[in-house]
C-alpha positions in Angstrom: 10.3 74.1 16.2 14.5 73.7 16.4 16.3 71.2 18.5 17.5 72.4 21.9 20.8 72.1 23.5 20.9 70.8 27.2 24.3 72.6 27.7 25.7 76.0 26.8 26.0 77.1 23.0 29.4 75.3 22.7 28.0 72.2 21.8 26.5 69.5 23.6 23.7 67.0 23.6 20.8 68.0 21.0 17.2 67.1 22.2 14.8 66.7 19.5 11.9 68.7 20.8 10.0 68.9 17.1 9.8 65.5 16.8 9.0 64.3 20.4 6.1 67.0 20.2 5.0 65.2 17.2 5.2 61.9 18.5 3.2 63.2 21.9 0.5 64.8 19.5 0.2 61.8 17.4 0.1 59.5 20.4 -2.7 61.6 22.3 -4.8 61.5 19.0 -4.7 57.7 18.6 -5.2 57.3 22.3 -8.2 59.3 22.3 -9.7 57.5 19.5 -9.2 54.3 21.2 -8.8 52.2 18.1 -6.6 49.7 19.2 -4.1 48.9 21.9 -1.1 50.6 22.1 1.1 48.0 22.2 0.3 46.6 18.6 2.8 47.3 15.5 -0.5 48.7 13.8 -0.8 51.3 16.4 2.9 52.0 16.2 2.5 52.4 12.4 -0.4 55.0 13.1 1.5 57.0 15.4 4.4 57.2 13.3 2.7 57.9 10.2 0.7 60.6 12.3 3.8 61.9 13.8 5.5 62.4 10.3 2.6 64.3 8.9 2.8 66.5 12.0 6.1 66.8 12.0 6.7 67.3 8.5 3.6 69.9 8.1 5.3 72.3 10.9 7.2 74.9 9.3 7.3 77.4 11.9 9.9 77.7 14.6 7.5 77.5 17.6 5.1 74.3 17.4 1.6 74.7 15.7 -1.7 75.1 17.5 -3.1 71.7 17.6 -6.9 72.8 16.9 -5.7 75.3 13.8 -3.8 72.4 12.3 -6.2 69.5 12.5 -7.9 70.3 9.2 -4.3 70.2 7.4 -3.3 66.8 8.9 -6.9 65.3 8.0 -6.3 66.5 4.2 -2.9 65.0 4.2 -3.8 61.7 5.5 -6.7 61.3 3.2 -7.5 58.4 1.2 -6.3 58.9 -2.4 -3.8 61.7 -1.4 -0.1 61.3 -2.3 1.1 61.2 1.3 3.8 59.0 0.5 5.3 60.8 -2.0 4.8 64.4 0.1 6.8 62.8 3.0 9.8 61.7 0.8 9.7 65.2 -0.8 9.3 67.3 2.5 12.1 65.0 4.0 14.3 65.3 1.2 13.7 69.2 1.3 15.0 69.3 5.1 17.9 66.9 4.6 19.1 69.3 2.1 18.7 72.3 3.8 20.3 70.8 6.7 23.4 69.7 4.7 23.5 73.4 3.1 23.4 74.4 6.9 26.3 72.4 7.8 24.2 70.7 10.5 23.0 67.3 8.6 24.6 65.2 11.1 23.3 67.0 14.1 19.7 67.2 13.8 18.0 64.8 15.8 14.8 65.5 14.8 15.5 64.6 11.2 17.3 61.4 12.6 14.4 60.4 14.3 11.9 61.2 11.2 14.0 59.4 9.1 14.1 56.4 11.2 10.3 56.5 11.5 9.9 56.7 8.1 12.5 53.7 7.0 10.5 51.7 9.2 7.2 52.6 8.2 8.8 51.5 4.4 10.7 48.6 4.8 8.2 46.8 7.9 5.4 44.8 6.4 2.2 44.0 8.5 -0.4 41.1 7.6 -3.4 42.8 6.6 -7.0 42.3 5.4 -6.8 42.0 1.5 -9.4 44.8 0.4 -8.8 44.0 -3.0 -10.0 40.4 -2.7 -13.1 39.5 -4.8 -15.7 37.0 -4.0 -16.0 34.2 -1.2 -13.2 32.0 -0.3 -13.4 28.7 -1.4 -16.2 26.5 0.5 -14.1 23.4 1.3 -15.3 21.6 4.5 -11.6 20.2 5.1 -10.3 23.9 5.1 -10.1 26.0 8.2 -11.8 29.3 7.1 -10.0 32.5 8.1 -12.2 34.7 10.3 -10.9 38.0 8.6 -10.9 36.8 4.9 -7.7 36.8 2.9 -4.9 38.6 3.9 -2.0 40.3 2.3 1.6 41.7 3.5 1.5 45.6 3.1 3.8 48.5 4.2 3.5 49.7 7.5 2.6 53.1 6.3 -0.4 51.7 4.5 -2.0 50.6 7.5 -0.8 53.4 9.7 -2.0 56.1 7.6 -5.7 55.2 7.5 -5.4 54.8 11.6 -4.2 58.0 11.7 -6.9 59.7 9.9 -9.5 57.8 11.5 -8.0 59.1 14.9 -8.2 62.6 13.8 -11.7 62.5 12.7 -12.6 61.1 16.4 -10.9 63.8 18.2 
């Protein structure tokens, strides 16, 4: 889906319709799954990861049919998949194509997708340490953590499984 102009063909404001569509679908999937409040950073991470998946998997000029694409999104977001490398590769291909076409600085969809990816990469969220082994030390003077040990992890590592689960629950 190409960005649409709000004015005539002689230049004007470009509207990032493809990115807005991807964000809308991602938001609907997450809200339907009702996995967490939409005001949390974890929710934002899930929405952005899912929106990137939807946006970058859509190679057509007319938006994809959601039902027909669900299986593709499910496999792209599956655990053990190389989602991070796939996103980086797809963004690079789109940026190169925009540069060759001379529209690299005028593609608002690509700008928003790039901003979402940078946020997912650079932001770290505190999450349960799934690699921790054994029970916590039994010190009666230490306040035990309710959720066990936690670690800082890139936002995409939390958002990706959240998006995957939302797809399954849809």
